[in-house]
N, C-alpha and C positions, 0 to 999 in steps of 0.2 A: 751485247754488241754483235752485229752481223757483218762479216767480212766476205769479200769475194776475192779469190786468189786463183791464179793459174798454177798448173803443176810445173814449176820451174826446177830443174835439177840443180841443187845448190851443192857446192863442194864443201868439204869438211872445214876448210879455213873460214868460209863465210858463216857456217853454222856456229863454229867456235867463237868467232868474233862477236856475233850477235848475242850469244849467251854470256860472254865476258862483259859486254856492255850492260846487259840486263842485270848481272850480278853486281856490277859496280854502282850503277845508278839506282837500282831498285824500282825502276819505272815500270808500271803495269803494262803499258803498251809494248815496251821492249821485251818484257817477259813473254807476252803473247806472240810477238814476232819470232822470238827464239824457239818457242814451242812449235810454231808453224814450220820453221826451218828444219826441225828434227823430223816432223811428219813427212815433209817433202823429201828430206835426205834418205829416210828409210825406204820410201817408195822408189826413188831413183836408184838407190843401191840395189834393191831387189831386181829391177829390170836391167840393170847393168851386170847382173849375175856376179856381183862383187860381195862375197860373203863378209869379209872384214868390214867393209863400209856399212853393210846392213847391220852387222852385229854391234857396231859402235853406237847404234841408236837405241839399243835395248838395255834394260837393266837385267843383269844375269843372276836372277834369283829364282828360287823354287815357286814363288808366288806369282810369277808372270803368267799370263793367260791369253790364249786366243780362242774366241768363240764366235763362229761365223755360220751363217746359213747361205747355201749356194743355190744357184738355179737347179731346179729339179728336186728341191727339198732336202738335199744333203746337208749335214751338219758337221763342221770341223771343230773339234774341241782338243786343245793342247794345253796341258798344265805344266808349267816350268820352262825355263830357258833351254834346258837340255833337249826337251822334246821339240821346241820351236827350232832350235839349231839343227837337229837331226833331220827334221822335215825339210828345212830350207836347203840343206846340203843335197839331199836326194833330188829335190826339184832342180837345182842348178846342175847336178850331174846329168840328169835326164835331158835337159834343154839348156846347154851351156852358152849358146850364142847370145851375146849382149844385145840389148835393145835400148838404144839411147834416144830413139826418135819418138816412139809412141807415148811415153810419159808426158812429153811436152804438149800433147793433144788433149790431155785429160783436163777437165774443168771441175773446179770445186766451188760450191756455193753454200749459202746459209751456214757459214762457219761460225761457231760459237765456242768461246774458251772461258773457263772459270779457273782462277788460280787461288789456292788457299795454302799459304805457307810453302812447303816443299812438295805439295801435290797439285796436280792440274788435271782438268777434264776438258776434252775437246770433242765437238761433234760437227759433222758436215755432210752434205750431199755431194756425191761424186758422179760425174758423167764421163764414161769412158768411150773411146772410139771403137768402131768395129774393125779390128785388125786381125792379122794372122797369128798374133801372140796369144796362145791359149791361156796365159796368166792374166790377160786383161779382162776386167769385168766390163762387159759391154753395156752401155746405157746407164741407168741410174742405180746407184747403190748408196745405202745409208751407213755412215761410219761413226764409231765412237773410239776415242783413245783416252787412256788414263796414263799420265806421266808422273814421274817422281824425280826429284833432284838428287843426284848422286855426285858428291864432291863438286857441287856447284853447277852441274850440267844436267839438263833435262834428259831423261831416258824413258822409253816406253815400257810400261809394265802390263798394259792390257790393250788388246786389239779386238774390236767387235765390229762386224758389219753384216748387213742383210742385203741380199740380192733379190729385189722384187720382180726380176725378169722383164722389166719394162723395155729393156733394149732388145729383147728377142722377138718383139712383135714385127711381123712381116707386113701385115696390112696397115693402112694409114691409121695411126693412133695418136690421140691428143690427150694429155693429162691436164685436167682442169680442177678448180675448186668448185664448191657448191654454187657459186655465183656465175660460173662459166668462165672465169678468168683463166687464160691459158698459162700453164706453168711449164709445159714442155711439149714438144711434138717430134715424132721421128721424121726421117727424110721423106718417107712415102707420103705422110700427111702434108708436109711442106710443099711437095710437088703437086698434090691433087686438090688441096683445100681452096686455092685461089679460084679454080674453075668448077668447083663442085656445085651440082644443080640445087641442092637444098641446104648446104652448110656454108658458112663463111667465117673468116676471122676478121674482126673489126674492132679497132681500138684496144687490142689485147684480150678480147673476149671471143669465145666461140658462140656463134649465133646461128639460128635457122633463118633462112631467107624470108619465110612468110610468118606472119604474126601467129597463125594457128599452130604451125609447126614449132615456133619458138616457145609457145605455151607448153607444148608437150615436152620439149627438151628441158625447159626449166623445172617442170614438175618431176621429171626423171632424176635430174641432178639433186633436187631437194630431197628426194626419197632416200638418198644415200647418207644424209646428214647425220642420222642418229646411229648408224651402224658402227659396231666396235669389233675388235678382235675376238671378244667373247662370243659375239653373234656368229662369227665365222666358225669358231670351234664347236659351238653347240649345234650348228646346222647339220653336222653328221654326214655331210655329203663329200665325196672325194673331189673337191673343186679346186685343188691347188691354190687355195687362198682367195678364190673368187666367190663372193657371196652375192649372187644375183647378176645376171647379164640380161638387162632389159632391152628387148628389141623394139625400136620405134620405127614405124612405117611413116616416113615423111614424104611429102610431095603435095600435089594439088588435089588428091583424091582419085586420080585416074591411075589405073593399074599400070599402064605403060609408062607412067612418069613417077612412080613411087620408088623410094629408095630406103633400104634398111640401114639404120644407124643403131649401134649398140652402145648402151651406157652400162659400164661395169664398175663394180666396187671390188678392187683387188689390192691386197696388202696395204690397206688403209689409204688407197689412192682411188680417185675417181677418173676413169678412163673412158673416152669416147672413141669408138672405132667405126670404120665404114669400109665397104668393099671387102668384107671379111668372109670370103668364100668357104673357108674351112669351118668357121662357126656355123654358117648356114647349113653346110652339109651335115654336120653332127646333129644339129637340132632337127633337121628334116628326117634324118634316119631315126631319131627318137620318136618323132611324131608319127612316122609310118607304123612303128610298133604300137604306140599308144592308141592310135585311132584306127588301126587295122586298114591302112590305105593299101590299095592294090599297086602293082608296079606302074600301071598307066597313070593312076591318080597321083602317085609320088612324082612322076616325071612332069605332069602338068603343074603340080605345086612348085617344083623347082624352077620352072620357066616363069611362073608368076612372081616368085620371090626375086628373080633376076630383073623384074620390071616389065616383062612382056605382057601384052594383052592376050586374050584367049585365042584370037585368030593367029597371031604370031607364034604362040605356043604350039598350036596345031601344025603350023607350017614347019616348025623346027623338029617336031616329032614325026612328021610324015603321016599324019592322020587328018581326018576331016574335022572342020570346025565343030560340027554337031557332036562328034565323038568326044572332042575336048570339053565341050559344054556339059556333056553327060558326066564325064569325070569330075568336073567342077561341082555339079549339082550333088553328086554322091558325097563329095568332101564337105559341102555345106550341111548335108544331112548328118554326117558322122560327127562333125564338130559343133553343130548348133549355131553357126554363124550364117550371115546372109550377104556378105560383101567380100570382095577379094582382099581389100585392105584388112578387114577383120580376120580373114582366113590366114593371111600372111602372119599377122600378129600372133594368133593362137598356135599356129604350127611352129613358129620360131620360139615360142615360150615353152614348148614341150621339153621335158627332161626326164631321163630315167636314172636310177641309182648308179649305173655304170657309164653314163654318157659324159 
């Protein structure tokens, strides 16, 4: 069963009533609603900085566990209720101001619950808003809860979640599946996709506006289909969970109308981003080292990547068009390509072990 729920702060009396009804009737759906109520109550109690309210949602045993991965690759591992309680008290003491507003903005989707006797397992995807509360997980996080019945009431014994950092993308970013179906996009993508020269959202799918570009985009999405976490681990590169960032040069073939679109496989998600100046800067820096580009050649390359033709690049650099063309020819010789589109693609594909 897949449920969609909003993060509604429920009071203890509501949670208790739902659990009592579930106990009395033994109805599976009521059991699941009681479990959801506990998950929401624990979340709301934490942001209310109400330790007693939070603690009532947990089973106070040595076997309780928290195992989470945070943005930046940090791992939090807490064994036993006493460790969980001590950490929570320290957090509340450091930031005691209650936050009753932000939890209502959280969205949970793909909620799945399995109940077996006095044990239950729940998983869901959570989307948090970008707020000033440092405890809020911004963007998408994946969650797992294990609960156990204690004197007839569901209590949490395990919390696990992973932060794939999708909410930290500043550039326009769209999460899709291998068919191009749009699963999520950030505010920047929502603002720019409607008027983007080469990409469009149509019928819930991310598409390129031209048939040729759409073929390239579909092929790049399909290339991520067989990748697994083991592939990421075996890659041996310090990629922060990213296995491959494929640069696509889309447009009508003219350098002054080309646009760089990135297809990435990160944390088992397929992401498509555009206008990613930071990614372009890092790749061009790696390319300069890899191909031995001069400072002038690197500047011309940066202008071409931005979509300028060679005349405009020369104008922006304050050099003659002939000098810019000489820089371009030297880069063709060094990279072995013979078109500006191919040059952009090969330069943005460059990577070094430390990039």
